[in-house]
C-alpha positions in Angstrom: -23.7 23.2 -24.0 -23.6 19.6 -25.4 -20.3 18.1 -24.3 -18.4 15.3 -25.9 -18.4 12.9 -23.0 -15.7 10.5 -24.3 -12.3 11.3 -22.9 -9.4 10.6 -25.2 -6.7 11.3 -22.6 -5.1 9.1 -20.0 -6.8 9.8 -16.7 -7.6 8.4 -13.3 -10.7 10.6 -12.8 -14.2 10.6 -14.0 -16.7 13.5 -14.0 -18.8 13.7 -10.8 -22.5 14.5 -11.0 -24.4 15.8 -7.9 -26.6 18.5 -6.5 -24.0 19.5 -3.9 -20.3 19.3 -4.9 -16.9 20.1 -3.4 -13.9 19.8 -5.6 -10.4 20.2 -4.2 -6.8 19.0 -4.5 -7.1 16.7 -1.4 -9.8 14.1 -0.5 -10.0 14.9 3.2 -10.7 18.5 2.4 -13.4 17.6 -0.1 -15.1 15.4 2.5 -14.9 18.1 5.2 -16.8 20.5 2.8 -19.5 17.9 2.1 -19.9 17.3 5.8 -20.6 20.9 6.4 -23.3 20.9 3.7 -24.8 17.8 5.2 -25.0 19.7 8.5 -27.0 22.5 6.9 -24.3 24.7 5.7 -24.1 26.4 2.3 -21.4 26.5 -0.3 -19.6 29.4 1.5 -19.5 27.5 4.8 -18.2 24.5 2.9 -15.5 26.5 1.1 -14.2 27.9 4.4 -14.2 24.5 6.0 -12.4 23.0 3.1 -9.8 25.8 3.0 -9.1 25.3 6.7 -8.5 21.5 6.2 -6.3 22.2 3.2 -4.0 24.3 5.5 -3.3 21.1 7.4 -3.3 18.4 4.7 -1.6 20.4 1.9 0.8 22.7 3.8 3.2 22.7 0.9 0.8 25.1 -0.8 -1.0 27.1 1.9 -1.2 27.8 5.6 -2.5 30.2 8.3 -0.3 32.9 6.8 -1.8 32.7 3.3 -3.6 35.3 1.1 -6.9 34.4 -0.6 -9.4 35.5 -3.3 -12.9 34.4 -4.0 -15.8 34.8 -6.4 -19.2 33.8 -5.1 -22.5 33.4 -6.9 -25.1 33.9 -4.1 -28.0 32.7 -6.2 -28.7 36.1 -7.7 -25.4 37.9 -8.4 -21.6 37.6 -8.3 -19.4 38.9 -5.5 -15.6 39.4 -5.7 -13.3 39.4 -2.7 -9.6 40.4 -2.6 -8.0 39.2 0.6 -4.4 39.7 -0.5 -2.2 41.4 2.1 -0.3 44.6 2.0 3.4 45.4 2.5 4.5 46.3 6.1 4.7 50.1 6.5 8.5 50.0 6.7 9.1 48.5 3.3 10.6 50.6 0.5 13.4 50.2 -2.1 15.6 52.1 0.4 14.7 49.5 3.1 16.0 46.6 0.9 19.0 48.6 -0.4 20.2 49.4 3.1 19.7 45.8 4.2 20.8 43.8 1.2 22.7 46.2 -1.0 22.5 46.8 -4.8 22.5 44.1 -7.5 24.3 44.2 -10.8 21.2 45.8 -12.4 21.5 48.8 -10.0 18.3 47.8 -8.1 18.1 46.7 -4.5 18.7 43.1 -3.8 15.9 41.2 -2.1 15.5 37.7 -0.6 13.2 35.1 -1.9 12.4 33.6 1.5 12.3 34.8 5.1 10.6 37.6 7.0 11.5 40.2 4.4 9.2 38.5 1.9 6.1 38.3 4.3 3.3 40.8 3.6 0.3 41.0 5.9 -1.5 37.6 5.6 -5.0 38.1 4.3 -6.7 34.7 4.3 -8.2 34.7 7.8 -9.6 38.2 7.3 -11.0 37.0 4.0 -12.7 34.0 5.6 -14.2 36.4 8.1 -15.5 38.7 5.4 -17.0 35.8 3.4 -18.6 34.3 6.6 -20.1 37.6 7.7 -21.6 38.4 4.3 -22.7 35.0 3.0 -22.1 32.3 5.6 -24.8 30.3 7.5 -23.3 28.1 10.2 -21.3 29.2 13.2 -17.6 29.5 12.9 -17.1 26.8 15.5 -19.2 24.4 13.3 -17.3 25.3 10.2 -13.8 24.7 11.7 -14.7 21.5 13.6 -13.5 19.1 10.8 -10.1 21.0 10.5 -9.6 21.0 14.3 -10.2 17.2 14.5 -7.8 16.5 11.7 -5.1 18.8 13.2 -5.3 17.0 16.5 -5.6 13.4 15.3 -3.4 13.8 12.2 -3.7 12.4 8.7 -1.7 10.1 6.4 0.4 12.3 4.1 -0.6 11.8 0.4 1.9 11.0 -2.4 2.1 14.3 -4.3 2.1 16.3 -1.1 4.9 14.1 0.3 7.0 14.7 -2.9 6.6 18.5 -2.8 7.3 18.5 1.0 10.6 16.8 0.5 11.5 19.0 -2.4 11.1 22.1 -0.3 13.4 21.1 2.6 16.8 22.1 1.2 15.7 25.7 0.6 13.7 26.2 3.8 15.3 24.1 6.5 17.0 27.2 8.1 14.1 29.5 8.1 12.9 30.3 11.6 10.3 27.9 12.9 10.3 25.7 9.8 11.9 22.6 11.3 9.8 22.7 14.4 6.6 22.7 12.3 7.4 20.7 9.2 10.2 18.3 10.2 8.9 16.6 13.3 11.3 13.6 12.8 14.1 15.7 11.3 12.9 15.2 7.8 9.8 15.5 5.6 7.1 13.0 6.3 7.0 9.9 4.2 3.9 8.8 2.1 1.3 7.5 4.4 3.0 8.7 7.6 0.8 10.4 10.1 1.3 14.2 10.6 -0.4 16.3 13.3 -0.6 20.1 13.5 -1.3 21.0 17.2 -0.4 24.6 16.5 -3.0 25.0 13.8 -5.6 23.3 16.0 -4.7 25.8 18.8 -5.2 28.8 16.4 -8.5 27.5 15.1 -9.8 26.8 18.6 -8.7 30.3 19.6 -10.5 31.9 16.6 -13.7 30.0 17.6 -13.4 31.3 21.1 -12.2 34.8 20.7 -13.2 35.7 17.1 -11.4 36.4 13.9 -9.9 39.6 15.4 -7.5 37.6 17.6 -5.4 36.9 14.5 -4.9 40.6 13.7 -4.9 42.3 17.1 -4.9 39.7 19.9 -2.7 37.0 21.2 -2.0 35.4 17.8 -1.1 38.8 16.4 1.3 39.4 19.2 3.0 36.1 18.7 3.4 36.8 14.9 4.8 40.3 15.6 7.2 39.0 18.3 8.5 36.3 15.8 9.0 39.0 13.2 10.9 41.3 15.6 13.0 38.5 17.0 14.1 37.4 13.5 14.7 40.8 11.9 11.4 41.3 10.1 9.6 44.6 9.6 6.0 43.4 10.3 4.5 45.3 13.2 1.2 45.1 15.1 -0.3 48.2 13.3 0.3 46.4 9.9 -1.9 43.6 11.1 -4.4 45.8 12.9 -5.0 48.1 10.0 -5.5 45.4 7.4 -8.9 44.9 5.7 -9.9 42.8 2.7 -11.8 44.4 -0.2 -15.0 43.5 -1.9 -14.3 44.3 -5.5 -16.2 44.7 -8.8 -15.1 41.9 -11.2 -13.6 42.3 -14.6 -14.8 40.2 -17.5 -14.6 39.5 -21.2 -17.0 37.7 -23.6 -15.9 34.4 -25.1 -18.0 32.4 -27.5 -21.2 33.8 -26.0 -20.2 33.4 -22.3 -18.9 35.9 -19.9 -15.6 35.0 -18.1 -15.0 36.8 -14.8 -11.8 37.4 -12.8 -10.7 39.4 -9.8 -9.2 42.7 -11.0 -5.6 43.7 -10.4 -3.4 43.4 -8.3 -3.9 39.8 -9.6 -3.0 38.4 -13.0 -6.5 37.2 -13.8 -6.7 39.9 -16.4 -4.1 38.0 -18.3 -6.5 35.1 -18.9 -9.2 37.6 -20.1 -6.7 39.3 -22.5 -5.7 36.0 -24.0 -9.3 34.9 -24.4 -10.2 38.2 -26.0 -7.4 37.7 -28.5 -8.4 34.1 -29.2 -12.0 35.3 -29.8 -10.7 36.9 -33.0 -9.8 33.4 -34.4 -12.1 30.5 -35.3 -10.2 27.8 -33.4 -12.7 25.2 -34.4 -11.1 25.3 -37.9 -8.1 23.5 -36.4 -7.8 20.2 -34.5 -8.0 20.6 -30.8 -4.5 19.2 -30.1 -3.1 20.4 -33.4 -0.2 22.8 -34.0 -2.2 25.9 -35.1 -4.8 25.7 -32.3 -2.0 25.5 -29.7 0.1 28.1 -31.5 -2.7 30.7 -31.5 -3.3 30.1 -27.8 0.4 30.3 -26.9 0.9 33.5 -28.9 -2.3 35.0 -27.3 -0.9 34.2 -23.8 2.5 35.7 -24.7 0.7 38.9 -25.7 -1.3 38.9 -22.5 1.8 38.4 -20.3 3.7 41.2 -22.1 1.0 43.6 -20.9 0.4 42.0 -17.5 4.1 42.1 -16.5 4.3 45.8 -17.6 1.1 47.2 -16.2 -0.4 45.1 -13.4 0.1 46.3 -9.8 -1.9 47.5 -6.9 -4.8 49.3 -8.8 -4.1 52.5 -6.9 -0.7 52.6 -8.6 -1.6 51.5 -12.1 -1.2 54.1 -14.9 -3.2 52.0 -17.3 -6.8 51.0 -16.4 -7.8 47.3 -16.6 -10.8 48.4 -18.7 -8.3 49.8 -21.3 -6.3 46.6 -21.3 -9.5 44.7 -22.1 -11.0 47.1 -24.6 -12.2 44.9 -27.6 -10.7 47.2 -30.2 -7.3 47.0 -28.5 -7.5 43.2 -28.3 -8.5 43.0 -31.9 -5.4 45.0 -32.8 -3.2 42.9 -30.6 -4.6 39.7 -32.3 -3.4 41.0 -35.6 0.2 40.6 -34.4 -0.1 36.8 -34.3 1.6 35.3 -37.3 0.2 31.8 -38.1 3.5 30.8 -39.7 5.9 31.7 -36.9 6.4 32.4 -33.2 6.9 36.0 -32.2 8.6 37.8 -29.3 6.0 40.4 -28.3 6.5 43.7 -26.4 3.9 45.2 -24.3 1.2 47.3 -26.1 -0.1 50.7 -25.4 -3.9 50.6 -24.6 -5.9 53.8 -25.1 -5.9 55.4 -21.7 -9.2 56.5 -20.0 2.3 26.8 -3.8 -1.5 27.6 -4.1 -4.7 25.6 -3.4 -7.8 26.1 -5.5 -11.2 24.7 -4.5 -14.7 25.2 -5.7 -18.1 24.3 -4.0 -21.7 24.4 -5.1 -24.9 23.6 -3.2 -28.5 22.7 -4.2 -29.7 26.2 -3.5 -27.7 27.5 -6.4 -24.8 29.1 -4.5 -21.4 28.5 -6.1 -17.9 29.5 -4.8 -14.7 29.9 -6.6 -11.9 30.1 -4.0 -8.2 30.2 -3.9 -5.5 30.6 -1.2 -1.8 30.3 -1.2 1.6 30.7 0.4 3.1 31.4 -3.0 6.3 29.5 -3.6 5.6 26.1 -2.0 5.8 26.7 1.7 6.0 30.4 1.0 8.6 32.3 3.1 9.5 29.2 5.0 8.9 31.2 8.2 6.6 29.6 10.8 5.3 30.8 14.1 5.3 27.3 15.7 3.2 28.0 18.8 0.2 28.8 16.6 1.2 26.8 13.4 1.3 30.0 11.3 3.3 29.3 8.1 3.7 32.6 6.3 3.5 33.4 2.6 6.3 35.2 0.6 4.1 37.5 -1.5 6.4 40.4 -0.9 8.7 38.8 -3.5 6.1 39.8 -6.1 7.1 43.5 -5.7 9.5 45.3 -8.0 12.5 47.2 -6.7 12.4 49.5 -9.7 11.2 52.9 -8.7 9.8 53.5 -12.2 7.5 50.4 -12.0 3.8 50.7 -11.0 4.6 47.6 -8.9 7.5 49.1 -6.9 7.5 48.1 -3.3 5.9 50.5 -0.8 4.4 50.2 2.7 0.6 49.5 2.7 0.7 48.5 -1.0 -0.5 45.2 -2.4 2.1 43.3 -4.6 1.5 41.7 -8.0 -0.4 38.5 -7.3 -0.5 35.2 -9.1 -3.5 33.5 -7.5 -6.8 33.9 -9.4 -10.3 32.3 -9.0 -12.5 32.5 -12.0 -16.2 32.2 -12.8 -18.3 31.8 -16.0 -21.8 33.1 -16.6 -24.2 33.3 -19.6 -26.9 35.7 -20.5 -30.2 33.8 -21.1 -33.2 36.0 -22.1 -31.7 39.0 -20.4 -31.0 37.1 -17.1 -27.5 36.2 -15.9 -27.1 32.4 -15.5 -24.3 31.0 -13.4 -22.4 28.5 -15.6 -19.1 27.4 -14.0 -16.9 28.1 -11.0 -13.3 27.1 -11.8 -9.6 27.7 -11.3 -6.2 26.3 -12.0 -3.6 26.7 -9.3 0.1 27.0 -10.0 1.9 30.4 -10.1 2.2 31.8 -13.7 0.4 28.7 -15.0 -3.0 29.9 -13.6 -4.2 32.3 -16.4 -2.7 29.8 -18.9 -4.7 27.0 -17.4 -7.9 29.2 -17.5 -7.3 29.9 -21.2 -6.6 26.3 -22.2 -9.5 24.7 -20.3 -12.0 27.3 -21.4 -11.0 27.0 -25.0 -11.3 23.2 -24.8 -14.8 23.4 -23.3 -16.3 26.2 -25.3 -14.6 25.7 -28.7 -14.3 22.0 -28.7 -17.1 20.9 -26.4 -14.7 18.8 -24.2 -16.4 18.0 -20.9 -14.8 19.4 -17.7 -12.8 16.3 -16.8 -11.5 15.9 -20.3 -10.5 19.6 -20.5 -8.8 19.1 -17.1 -6.9 15.9 -18.1 -5.7 17.2 -21.5 -2.0 17.9 -21.9 -0.9 21.5 -21.2 1.8 23.9 -22.2 3.2 26.8 -20.1 4.7 30.1 -21.2 7.7 30.9 -18.9 8.7 34.3 -17.7 11.4 34.5 -20.4 8.7 33.6 -23.0 10.2 30.2 -23.7 7.7 27.2 -23.6 7.3 24.1 -21.5 5.1 21.3 -22.7 3.8 18.2 -20.9 5.3 15.0 -21.9 2.0 13.6 -23.2 1.4 16.5 -25.7 1.1 15.1 -29.2 4.7 14.6 -30.5 3.8 15.9 -34.0 2.4 19.0 -32.4 5.6 19.5 -30.4 7.6 19.1 -33.6 5.3 21.6 -35.3 5.6 24.2 -32.5 9.4 24.0 -32.7 9.2 24.4 -36.5 7.2 27.6 -36.0 10.1 29.0 -33.8 8.8 28.2 -30.3 11.7 27.7 -28.0 11.0 24.7 -25.8 12.7 24.6 -22.4 12.3 22.3 -19.4 11.8 24.3 -16.2 12.2 22.2 -13.1 9.6 23.4 -10.7 8.4 20.9 -8.1 5.7 23.2 -6.8 4.0 24.8 -9.8 4.5 22.3 -12.7 1.5 22.5 -15.1 -1.1 23.5 -12.5 -4.0 21.7 -11.0 -7.6 22.6 -11.7 -11.0 22.1 -10.2 -14.3 22.8 -12.1 -18.0 22.8 -11.3 -20.3 23.3 -14.3 -24.0 23.9 -13.6 -26.0 21.7 -16.0 -29.3 23.6 -16.6 -31.4 26.3 -15.0 -33.2 23.6 -13.1 -31.4 23.1 -9.8 -32.6 19.5 -9.7 -30.3 18.8 -12.6 -27.4 19.7 -10.4 -23.8 20.0 -11.5 -20.9 18.1 -13.1 -17.5 18.5 -11.6 -13.9 17.7 -12.4 -10.7 17.4 -10.3 -7.2 17.5 -11.7 -5.3 14.3 -11.7 -2.0 16.3 -11.3 -2.8 16.5 -7.5 -4.1 14.1 -4.9 -7.6 15.7 -5.3 -11.2 14.6 -5.3 -14.5 16.0 -6.6 -17.1 14.6 -4.2 -20.9 15.1 -4.3 -24.2 14.3 -2.5 
């Protein structure tokens, strides 16, 4: 790939070149990862260390009660890890109907926050699985930077401070939230020091007693007691029985490269569907920021979401196989539905049957890690177990209450998930070459960010930081469109003229996403990598 290195977009970032790189949404986390590599750790060790620090310095997006996913190139092959949690055994449509009644649609009501949105947290078990399979340093060494920051505190960064304050009105009354996140009765101000002694205690206990303590020891007991005391359904067996899954990745070819995602229950398949549809068009025929290039991508994403929202669930419950959704002949037929002269409201097709943080690390041995963890909606459920600093996700809100849906809530089942790491490879003389570890955080924006940045890099040769800085659009759940304010005004007018309904969605957590990218330059490891970090967050790509 010969990139165009000039960047036409307003930016505060430059691409970073190095043989070892950590790219994250927060500078202290990036530095922690590099420190671990300096101490002899590999990219997996650095990813875990970075993820641990992010739980402290970006608590608006993730915490000790998060879920996580990862894709790792170990130097020879790819590994996929699904560490998303399952529903407590007691959950069912009847559980919610009895507790919250029926809505106007005839389905059980459900809360957006609180204990009845908390599925089993998977992140800590995911770290353990990664460490056991691919890690190098001891767990105590890996968590040392996070423990130090949790005890001493850190100056809260501007974007985190903004999102923190935005979450207070919705979460202030959730059990444990004020004790953890409002130490002075309010959100911390920019530059104000924030400590997390509960998180430090948990990390120290995990170093001393092992990962298992979170799922069956003292920490587990504290989580379950907090659940019981506050009307939650989570019990000790829900934690004790949980295991993350190593999974086979799903992929599609795009412009000669292979794009890989974690299979459902996540929405990564949406990015692959959209790319497979865009593969049917020669986007180079149109200007990169012009109306038709953007229109085709938007319509491809709408087609992808129509299928994703209909079919994606825990894979054990899906009636349609992911491979059928990605069948090239099916995607070719779906592409024919795109009208270059107007926007279309698409329904789902019928295939032939047969608050998030993203980080990426790479080291000079060739190991590359694409890693994501999240509490979902900002602070997630808003529920915190203060003694151990465990702030819990609200992934249970991703379930459907419709008994006809593949994604209907049920005990022991994984919900539809938004967080998705991604990876790009290329076949060279019959050998798989690792090309890029990447991801774009931000709810439904994630597959859309994957699509838009990959198209910019592979169709238009924009270098990673340029592709990251470029203006984005976002297809909303109602298939209306949001666009960033810096998108070309003539393009916006053109999209409206084609019938796209533009709508401003106020969302202080997700906005237009935030990406991190590491691109391996050649097959010679001495040539290292080039990395980008999204200017929509407080982040940093750092190398040595």
